[in-house]
N, C-alpha and C positions, 0 to 999 in steps of 0.2 A: 504493498499500499504506498510505502516511503518512496520508492523507486520502482513505480509501475512499468516505465518505457524499459527500464534495463532490464527487469525480470521478463518481460514481455518477449524481449529480442532473444532472451535465452531460452524460453519456451518453445518459442516458433521455431530456433534453431535445431534445439531437441527434437522435437516433433517431426521435423523434416527429416532429421537423420532416420528417425524411427520409420518414418515413411517410405525411404530409399530401402530399408530391409525388408520390406512386405513383399516383393515380387521374388526374394530369395527364401522365402517360407518352404520350408520342406517337412516331412513326418517320416519317422524311421519307424518303420512296421516290424520290427525285429523282436518278437517275443523272447529271443534269449536275452536281450538286454534286459529284460525283467528280473530276470536270475543270475544276472553277472555278480560275483563276487558274495554269492549266497552261501556257500559252504561247501563241506565234502562232495556233495552228490553233484553241484557244478563242476566241481575240478576234477573229479572223475569222469565226468561226461566230456569235457574238454580234452582230456588225456586221451581217452579212448577214439574220440574224433579225429585229432592228429595221429594218432598211431594206424589207424586202420581206416581213416574215412569212415561216415555212416551213411546210412541211407535217408538222413534228415532232410537234407537238400535236393532230393530227387523229386523229378516230375513223373508221376504216374499216369499212364493213358489206358483208360477201360475200353476196350473193342467190344460191343454186343451186336450178335448177329444170330438170328435162328437159320442162318446159311452157313454157319461157319464150317460145316465138312463140306462145304462145295469146293473142290479142287481150285475154280477160278477165283472164288472169294480168298482162300488161303494163300494163293499167287500174290494176289493184290497187295494183301496184308504184308508179305514177304517184302514187297517192293518198297511198302509204306515203312517197314521196320529197318531196311537198309538205308532210306532216305534219313530216318530218325539219327541211325549212326553219324550219319553224315553233317549232322546240324552243326554250326558253328560253335555251339555251348557244350556240345558232348565231349565227355571224356570217355565214354563207355556206354554200352546200354545192356539190358537183360529183358530176353524176350524168348519165346519159343524157336524163335528164328536166329537168335544170336547164338544159342548154343549149339555147340558140335560133339560127336559123339567118338572116341577113339575106335578103329575098326582092328579086327583081331588078324586079318591076313597081312596088310602092308605096315600096320604102325601108324597108319595116317589118320584123320579126322574126318568126318564127314556131317553134313547138318544133320540136327536132331528130328528136324522135320523134313521128311526127303524132299527133294524138288521133282515136280512134273509127274505128281499124283494124279491117275485117271479116274478115280470113281469116289463117291461119299464113304463108302464102305474103307477104303484105303485110309482117306482122311481121318476118319473116327478110328480106325486102328492105331495109326500114328501117335495121334493126340492121346489118346488111352493109356498106351505102352508109355508116353512120357511120364504121365500122370502117376502110372504105377510105379514106375522104376527111377523118377527122379525127383526128390523131395522139392526142389526149387521149382520145377514146372508145377509141382501139386498147389504152389502157391501163385501161379499166374495162370492155370489154366482152370475153369471152372468145370466141375463134376458133370452137369448137365450139357456140356459142350456147346453152350450158347454165347460164351464169351471169354476172352483172355486181357491179360493185363501186360504192359510193356513198361519198361522202366527206363530213363533215361539219366545216367549221373553226368551232373555238369560238371564242368572244371572250374574249381573254385576261383583261381584267378581270373578267369574269363568273367566269370559272375559277378564278382565283386568290381571289374571295371566297368563291365556293359548295363549291370542290374538286371532285376527278375522281370521288370516290365518288358524288356527288350526280348529276353528269351523266351517269356510267355506269347509275346507278340509273335515271334518265329514258330513256336510252334502252333499256333492256331492257325497261323498261314499255311503251314503245312497239312494240316487237319482239313481246312477248307479246299485244298487242292484234291485230297482225296475223299471228299464228300462223296456219299454212294447211297443209295436206295436200299441196298443189300446189308450195311453195317452201319453203325455208329460209333463215332469215337469222341469220349469224353475226357477232359483232363481235370487232373486233380493233384493233390500233395502239397508238402510244406511251401513251396514257391507260391502256389495258388492261395493257399491261405492267407499268406503274409501280403499278398498284392490285396485281396480281400478287404484286409485289413486296414491296410494303407487307405484306400478308396473310401472305405466306412469314414476312417477318421478324417480324411479331408472334406467330405461332404459335411460332418458333424461339425468341423472347425466354422464353415462357411454359414450353416443353418444356426448352430448356435448364437455365434455374433450378430447375425441381422436379425435374427427374431428375437433375439434379447432386447436390442436396440429398439425394434419396433414395439413391442411387449412393453418395454421398460417406459418407453414415450407416452403410451397411451394411459399407463397407470400415473404417471406424472401430471398427464393433462386431466386427468380425472381428480388429482388431488389441487392442484393449483387452479384449475378451470380456464386457462390462458394458453394458446399455443407457444408464444413466445417464453412464457414460465417453464411449461415442459421442454423447449429446447434448449434452454438454459440449466435444466436439471439433468439432460440426457448428454450434453456436451461434455462434462467432466468423466463419465463412464468411457463413453467413446475415446477420448485423448488418453484415458488409464489403459484402455485396450492396446492402442496404437504404441504406445510407449513399452508395454509386458511384450507385446508381440516383437517389436524392434530390439530390445533388450536380450531377448532370449534368443532371437536368431543371431545377433552380433555375438553374444558368450558362448551359447551350447551349439550353434550351426542347425540345429533342427528341435522338432518338437516330436515328442513319443506320445502313442495311444493315451499313456495318463497325463503328460502335460498339456496335452491338447485340451483337456478339460479345463484349464485354467483360464482359458479366454473368457468362458461364461461365467468362471466363479469371481474372476475380477470384474466383470461387467456389473453382475449383482451385487458385489460388496461394494463398489463404487456408486453404484445407484443408491443403495441404502445410505450411505455416508452422506450422499450429495443431498438426498432428500432430508435427512436432519439439520443440515446446515441451512439448507432454505426454508424449512419451516421455523426455524429459530429466529432466522433473518426478518422473516415475515412477521412474527409475533412481536418482534422489537417494532418494526415500522408500524404495526397496528397500534402500538401503545404510544405511538407519537413522536417515535426517535427518527432523527434525518435519516435517510436512505442510506447513505454512504457511511455515516456514524454506524449505523445498525449493521452493516457488513464489518466493520472493526471490532465492534463490542462481541459479533457473533464469533471472530476469529479468536478472541480472547478466551469466550465462554465453551465454544464447542471444540475447539482444536486438541485441548487436554484429553478431552473424554475420546477424542475419535485417535488420539495417539495411543491411548490407552487399550483401545479394542484393536488396534492395528497391533501393539505388542503381543496381546493375548492370542489374535490369528496367528500371528508368526510363529507364537509358542506352539500353538496347533500344528502347523506345518513340520516346525522342526523336531516336534515328537517322533514324525515319521521317518527321521533321518537315523534313527537307531537300528531300524531294521536292516539286516545284512543283503541289502538288493541294489543293484546299482539304479535301476527304473525308478523305484521307489523313492530312493536317496536324490535323485534328478527330479523327481516330483517336489519333494519336500524342500529342497534349495529352492528350486525355480518359485514355488510359492511363497516362498521366505522373503525374496528378492522382488516378486510383485505386488505383495500388501503396501510395503513402503512407497512404492512408484504411484500406487493409488492414493494413497494420503499424501503424497508430495502432490498429486494433480489437485487434491481436495483442498489444500492449505494456499496454494499460488494461483491455478489455473481458475478455479472458480470464485474466487474474489475478484480477480481483475475482469473476468468475464460477466460478472453481476454490476461490477463499476461501469464498465464499458456500455451496458444496457440502459443503466440510468441515465448515462450521459446522453444514450440517443435516444431517451425519452420514454423507458420501459416503465410501466407504473403496475404492480401486480394485485391481483385481487384482495379484497380486504379481509377474506375469511377461507380457509381450508373447507373442500366440499364436505357436507354434510354427511355423505356416507362414510366419511373417517372420524367425525363426531358424535355421530346418533348413539352409538354402543356405549360410549364412556360414561355419562350419566348411570345407566342402569348398573354397569360394573361398579362404579364408586358406592352406590348403595348397596350393592351386594356385600361388596369386601368391608363396608362401615358397619355393617349389620349382622353379617354372619363371619367375621374376620376369625373367629377362634375356632369355628368348627371347620371352616375349608383349611385353616392350618393346621389343625388334628389330622383330618383326613388327607391331607397331603403329606405328612411325615409318615402316618400309616401306609400310605400308597408308596411313598420312596422305599420305605423298608422292606416292604412286601414285593417289589421290583427288583430288590437285589439277589432274589433267588433265581429268576431266569436269566440274569447276568452271568451267574457262576455255574449256570448248566448248558449254556452255547457252546458249542464245539464247532471248531474249523471244517469248512466244506470247500471242496475245489473241484470242479469240472473244466476239463480243457475247452469244450465247445462254448463256454461262456466267453471265450475271448472272440470268438468269430462271429460274424455278421447273422442275424435272423434271416432264414432261408437262403443259406450259404448254399450255390450250386456244386463248390468243391466239395462241401463236407457231404452232400447229398450223393456225389459220384463215390465219395469214399466209402458211405455207408452201403451202397449197391458192392463195390469190393470186400467189405466186410462180410457180407451175407455170401458172397460167390466162393472166396480163396480163403477167408478168415481173417484178413485185417491189412492197414497199410501204416498201423503205428508199430515201430520195431522196437524190440527190447532185446538188448546185447548182453552177453556174459562174456568176459574176456579171462584168461587163464595161462598161468606161464607152463612153457613146454621145456623140459629139463635139460634135454639131449640138444636143443637148439638146431636142429638139423632143417633146413629150407624144404626139402621134401617129406619131413616128418618121419621120425622113427618108428618102430612097432610099438615100444612103450608109450611115447607120445601120443599114437594113434588110438592105442586103447583110451588115455585120458579125454581124447576127443569124443570117443564112443559114449564114453560115461556120462560126459555131460550132455550129448546130443541125447542119449536115453533120459536122462532126468528131464530135461527141458520139454521131450514129446510127452511125459508122463504128465507133466504138469500144462503143458499149451495145446496138446493134443497130437496126434500122429498125421506127419506132412505139415506141421506147421513150423518147422525149424529146418534152417538151411546153416550148413558149416561144412567143413572140409569132410565130416564124418557121413555126409549125406550122400556120397557117391561109393556107398557099400556095393551096390548091385554091379558097377563096372569093376570094382576091387576083386569082387569072387568071380568074374567073368576072368581074371588072368589079367588085368592091367595093372600096371605099376602105377604109385602115385605120381610119380613124374609124369608119366603119359597122360594121366587124369588132370592134373594140374596145366599141362600143357594145352589140354583140349579146352579147358575151362578161360584159359588166357591169364595173362601177368595181372592186368586190372581186378578181375572177379578174385584172385587167388588172394589179394591182399585185402579182400574184405574176410578171408577166412583165417590167415596166417601172415605174419609179419615177414619182411625179405629175410630177417635173419633168422628165422625159425624158432623164436626163444618166446613168443606169446602166440595165442590162438584164440577166435571170437567165433562164438556160435549167435546166430540170430534168430529171432521169433518174433511173427508178426501178430499183433491183437488188434481186436475191433478199436476203431477211434471211438466209440461212444462210451468206453469205460470209465466208471468214476474213479477218483483218486483213492477212495477205499479199496475198490476192486485191484487196482494196479499195485497197493500197498500190500495186500492179500495174496497176490500172485508173486510178487518178489519175496515176502516172508516165506512162503510156503517152498519156492525154488530154492531159496537158501537153506532151508532144512535139510531139502531132499539131496542137495549137494553135499551137505556136512556128513551125511549119512552115508552118502557114497564115496567118502574119503576124499572128495574135492574141497579143501578148506582155505583155498587161497584165490577162489574166484571173486570178480566184481560184477556187479548188476549194474547195469546204467540204462540210458535211453533219455529223450526227452520227458516221455512220458514219467518216467521213474523220477527224473530230477523234479517235475512240476508238482510230481504227486507227493513227494517228500518235503522239499523245500518250501511249497507254497502253504503247508501246514505250520511250518517253522515260522515262515514270514506273518503269517495269520498270529500267532501267538507273539510274536515281536511287536506288531503293531498295537494288538491289544494293549501291551506293557506301556507303549508310547501313549496310548489313548489316557491310561490312567494317569501317567506323569503329567500330560498336557492339563488335565482337571485341576489335579493338586497345584501343580505350579500357577496356573492361571486365577485360581483362588488364591493363592498366595501373594499374587501381585496386584491382586485387586485388593487386599488387605494394606498393603505397602503403600500403592497410590493415593487410598483414602485415608492412610494413617489411622485406619480403625480394625481392630481385629472383629468387633461386632458386625461390620458390614460384611467383611469376608464371611462369617459364619452363617448370615441370612441368605448370602448369594449362594450356597452351597447345593440347596434344594432345587430352587428355580435353574440353574444350570447344568445340573446334574441329571435330574429327573427326565428332562428331554431324552437323553441317549438311552435310559433305562426303559422307558416307554417305546421306542423304536427297538429296543433289544426284545422287551416282550413280545412286540410283533413279530419278529423275526423267529422267536422261540416258538410261537404258537403256530406260525404258518410252516413250520419245518425248515425253514430257508437255511437256518445256520449262518455261522460268519464267514464269509468268502472276503478275497482282498481287498475289492472296492467298497466292501460293506464296511469295514473297519475304519478306512481311508473316509469314506463319507462322514462316517459317525464322528472323527476327529475334527475335519474341516466344518462339519455343521454346527459342532460345538463351539469351535474358534470363532464362527459367524455368530450363532446365537447368543453368546454372552455379550455380543456387542450391545444389544438392546438392553441387557440388565444394567450394563456400566451407564449407559445413556440415563436410565430410571433412577439409579441411584445418586449420578452426578446431580440431577435436578432435585432431588430430594436433600442432598446435603445443602446446595445452594439454599433452599427454601429454608433449611434450618439455621444457617447462617443470617439469614436475613430476619432469624428472629421469630418466625412461626413455630408454634407447636407440632407436636409430633404429628398427630390425625389430621391437622389442617395441610401440614406438609405433605402428607401421602395423597388427599384428596386433590391439591394443586397440581401435584406431579402427574398424577393420573390425567386430569384436565388438559396440563399442557405437553405431557410426552407421549399420553394416549394415541392420539390420532397420528403422531409422527412414527410411532411403533408400528401402528396398524400398515399405513402406507410403505413404509420400508420391507415390514414383512412381506406384504402384498407383492412389491417388485421382486423381493427375494425369492419368492415362491413362484411366481409368474416366470421370472428368469430362469429359475432352476428346472421348472417344469418341462421347458424346451429339450433338455437332455434327457428326459425320460424316453422320448420320442426317438433317441438314437437307434439304429441297428445293431448296434454292438451290446449285448446284453449286460454285460459290466457296467457299462457306461450309464445305461438306462435305469439300473437298479442303484447306482450312485444318485443319480437325479431322483429317485422316488424316495429314496431313504432321507437325502437331504430337504425334500419339502416336508416329509413328515416329522423331522427333528424341528425343523423350522416353525411349523405350525404348533406342535407341543411348547415349543420356546416361548412363544407370543403368548399362548395361555398362560404358562407360567409367569410371565412378566407382566400381565394384565390381571391376573387373578390371583395366582398363588404369592406370586411376592408381596403386594400390596395387604395381602392377608396376612402373611407372617409379621409383616411390620406392624400391622394394627393389633395382632395377638400379641406382638412383644412388645406393646407399649411401654411397660415397666423396663423393660431391657433397654429400651432405646430413648427413653425418656430424658436423660441426662445428657444426649449426644449434642455435643456443639458444632461438629462438622470440622 
């Protein structure tokens, strides 16, 4: 206010810098980023990937046809398989057409699916023979002979340089070239899942921002009853989002599917604080203060409370950082950076915008919308007459809701990370039903003789592991070097078999030095984390019983099943710390342990209420569940702070306890309703995300915020009224 031109110049320059970053905005859809640095399961998974390569980045192509045994169809698909092998991304492929069999007569190899077959019966017999005698083909050819699966193994360096989107585009172009009425080709696998996640995240970011601004503007228009008043209330949130997007892009280079939510969160938080600021300024103006002086006084009165609300929200974000996850850590740090930026916009941009509007002739309406004030008198009467009853019921309800809080168990499902109606997941489900699954689990174990062609003793270890896995996952659901027993029994040496498989596929079974082997089982993609953990524990028990005590079990599904549960538990710890520390900070800020004590139930009860819903519905605790509860708490505590700030100011002005509570409700109540309405409307947009985890985040935030509003308008005043003797001598 003292140097408006200088500050305006700085703000314009910084805003311009952030706007320049907007075209550079990108979203990283790598789910593995969420688990990076999460613990031993992540380390094991990375180690196995580096040593063997895994099936986690492979593209799966599902061919379905009721004419699969037609010789003409088989030859067309053979051509397609050859084209697939020549794809610029391909390092190798696996299909019935890529496999070659060793011959007993000349030691050479021939195609496992013979060329130039002349009848349907001959094709059916060849495919049935493959399914019967080659376990790998059992995972690629459907038993009813109406479908088969082809895998393309992309070169990691090329994939990193050119990206999944280019690879998927090339594969789709190849598929379109082979479009045929006799068969269909569908694409799935992790690259497709990642692409769908990215597309959904990009769509969400645009949808959240635009919808949030429009809905926020309409809510502000309802509150202030003027077009330009709504514009002024909307400008600050818009600038806050621009600053956050620009700063995140400059510092981190990209958003993730988690940090992508921050634009909507910052938007609604900035809207809420902007509304508080504008409501206070309007009230001072209505009381006769000159407009520009009212801006100065509003800065002095509201900014400290807004600073405290920003601190508690930052604490909520930072509490997430104790979770051993790079993805969650990035979300925590980005959020802790975004909130101060929104506060900075509030105390610099908004006062200058109001000052400029006044100079240009803007004059606000004299009273807020009756829609915001109509419920205040009944609530005031309710809390004044029945304060003690409401307080007692609130305390009993609070204590009762502690039970569900202790009973909630972590719950995780891989499908929750993928868009609703995912085509890639639908294709994966078809593969699951036909050949057993596309989600690989790996078991690695040492070979003591370190023979690249595998010694007899080491081969027995391979067979033992293979048999254990088949007993757990099912016959024909495991591939390893021990899968080729049929060829071994036919008199072929292991070297001949490995030569027929090829060096690339051999490295999926055994390291080049011959000191470590890997067996792979494919399980359905729709298995829950509980199912995966049970399979892993059963496999581990049977391996130990068979004398294989030094094996490691891993895979992305294993990693996510175990580390997600660990992360959820750590997030719960972070939420508890956020609640305790925020109450402590409130006590310090107001210099009153009484206020800190009064704030416990209104701030913690909304979380317990939302957890009660999760317990009753059986949803359990998921990753975004705990994150949403933590962030919603950080936002919900803001209203409590603004309420207590006005109460304390009223007591400082000499009002008695009951009158101070009543005046606080009358003055702050409409602002609380308006800000919560904006928060809920803005967050409701998130519910319509096609990503289930993000949609759940929005739904739980809305529920927590509504419960928090009820707590601040009913429970908090009731506790203050009931504790009249407790607060009687409070001076503020």
